[in-house]
N, C-alpha and C positions, 0 to 999 in steps of 0.2 A: 442322848437323848433331849429333850426340853420339857419337860412337864409345865403348862399350864397353872398359872398362880392363881391372880388378879389379885390380891390385896394391897389393903397399906400398908406402910411401912413409916418409920423413922427414919430420916435420912441426917446424915453428918456432912455438913459440905464446908466449901471453902469456896468464898467470891472475890475472885484475884482481878484486879484491877486490867484492864485489858485483853482477859481470856473472853474468847467468844461464846463459854456455857462454865455454870457451877463446877465446879472439880469435886467430884462424889470419893468420898475419904473413907467413910463405913456408913452401912446401913442397920437398922437394929428388927428385925423379924420377929415377932413372938419375944419369946426372952433369948434370942438368939441374936448378937451381934455379929457382924461380917467385915472386917476391914478389909479393903480395898486393896489389892497388890496390884491390879492393871487393869486399866480401859481400855480397852481394842475400839470401843465405837462410840461415838456420840454423832445422833444426825437429829435432825427436825421433822416431825409429821403435822401435820393440821387435820383437824378435822370442826371441819367448820367455822368459827371464829378462834376457835380454842387453838393454842400452838402448843406443843407434849415436845419433849426433849427425851427421846430414847438412847438410853446407856448399856452397852452388851462390857460386862468387866467381869473380871475375876476376884475370888477371896482364899488365894491359894489354890486348891485345884477345882475348884466348883467355880460353874460359870451362871452367872445371872441377867437377867434382862430386867433391864428398871424403866419407869417413866416418869417424867416430872412434867406436870402438866403445870403451865407457866401462868397462867390465867389465877388457877389459887391458889399457887403454890404444897401443891399435894403433890406425895410420892406414892407411885406403886408398883410390888413385884411383881412384875408380868410373867414371869417361869424362870425354871431353876434348872438345872443340869449339876447335879449333885455327883461325884466321885466317890463309888466305894462300892 
């Protein structure tokens, strides 16, 4: 079950020519780094004039929902589902 977080993070991304969105490789939340093992879904979402890209990703058995504010280039960890 996902638990809401809504905290800023540092993201490690690749901007690949021809890709429809940045490719998320890893992110740092607090002192922890999470390497992305799979990207399950990426979809756009609008709030007024702001376009967000929403990511559903896995890091091992852990699942995360992240959001990129494309106007400000800010990443947010929205929710986590940590196995354990």
